[in-house]
N, C-alpha and C positions, 0 to 999 in steps of 0.2 A: 400202261398200268395192265398188268396180267388179270384177266378177267374172264369168267365162265357165267353166262346167264341163261337159266333154264326157263322155258315158257311152255304153255299148252295144256297144264294141268287143269282140273276141275272136277265136277261132280257128273258122273255117267251111270247109267242103269247097266245092271248086269247084262252081259252079251253086247254091249256097246263097244265103242271104238274111240281112242284118242291118239293123236299124235303130239309127242313133245319134241321140242327143238331145244338146242343148246347152242348159243352164239359164243364164238371165241374172239379174244382180242388181247394185243399185247404180247404175243408170241407166235413162233413159227408153228402154226397149226399142223401143216402137213407133215411135221417130224414126229407128232405125238400120236400114240395109240390113245384110243378114246374108249370110255365105258360108262353105263348106266348103273348106278346103284339104287337100291330103295331101303327105307327103314320104316317098317310097319309100326304103328303104336305099341310101345312097350317092348320092343324087340331091337336087336342088333341090325346095324346095316348089313345088306347083303348084296352080291354082285347079281345084276340082271342079265346083262349083256356087253360084249366087248367087240371093238373092231380095230384091226391093224391100222397103221398110218397111212397106207395106201387104199385101204378098204378092201384089200384082196382075201381078207380073213376074219371070221367072226366066230364067236361062241356064245352061247346062252345057258342061263340056268335051267335045269330040268324042268322046272315048275312053269317056264315059259315058253319052251321050245314048241313051235307050230302055231304060236298066238303072236309073239313080238317079233318085229324085225329092226335091227339097228342098220343104220346107213350114215353116210357122211358125204359132204360135199366140200372138198378142199377149196374150190374156189370161192365159196361163200363162207369159209371158216366156222362150219357149222356141222352139228351131228344131230341124227334124229333117232327117235324110237316111235315106231308105229305098233300101237297095241291095240289087237282086236280080241274079240270074244273074252271081254274083261270080267273077272270074277270079284266077289266081296274081297277075297284074300289078297287082291293085287292092291287094295288100299294102303297107301304109304306115301311119304314124301320121297319123291325121285330126285337123284343127285346125277349129275354128270361129272365125270373126272378125266383129266388129262395127265398122261403118264409118258415120260421119256427119259431123262436123266435127272437126277436130284429129286426134291420133293414133288409130290403129285400136286395138281391144281384142282380145286374142287369149286363147284357152283353153290349157289345158296339153297338150291332146291324148289321143287314146285310139288304141291299136294294133289294127289289123285285120289278121289274117294269113288268107290263102286257100290252103289246103294239104290235099293228101289224106293 
């Protein structure tokens, strides 16, 4: 069964850090580019960060550059998002996505809330 499962979300104070994980199964993970998206309350889903299939290339939304880092471990079929210096505007449901050929694969999302 093709599946992506996010974890690591939660409530954190402004300035804090969280590390999100996304575990993949049921497909050849190392062939897929991976990305993290987020959907703030009442807003559209937006791209946060992306990484190539080998991990050799990354890109980030301007709003998170210098604060977030995307990485992957193809041996563990996992992708990560290290989030530092979190701000209230980072509050959202975070989703991971796998993309190669055909329809993308989405996880179910994990809630991140940044609040004092």
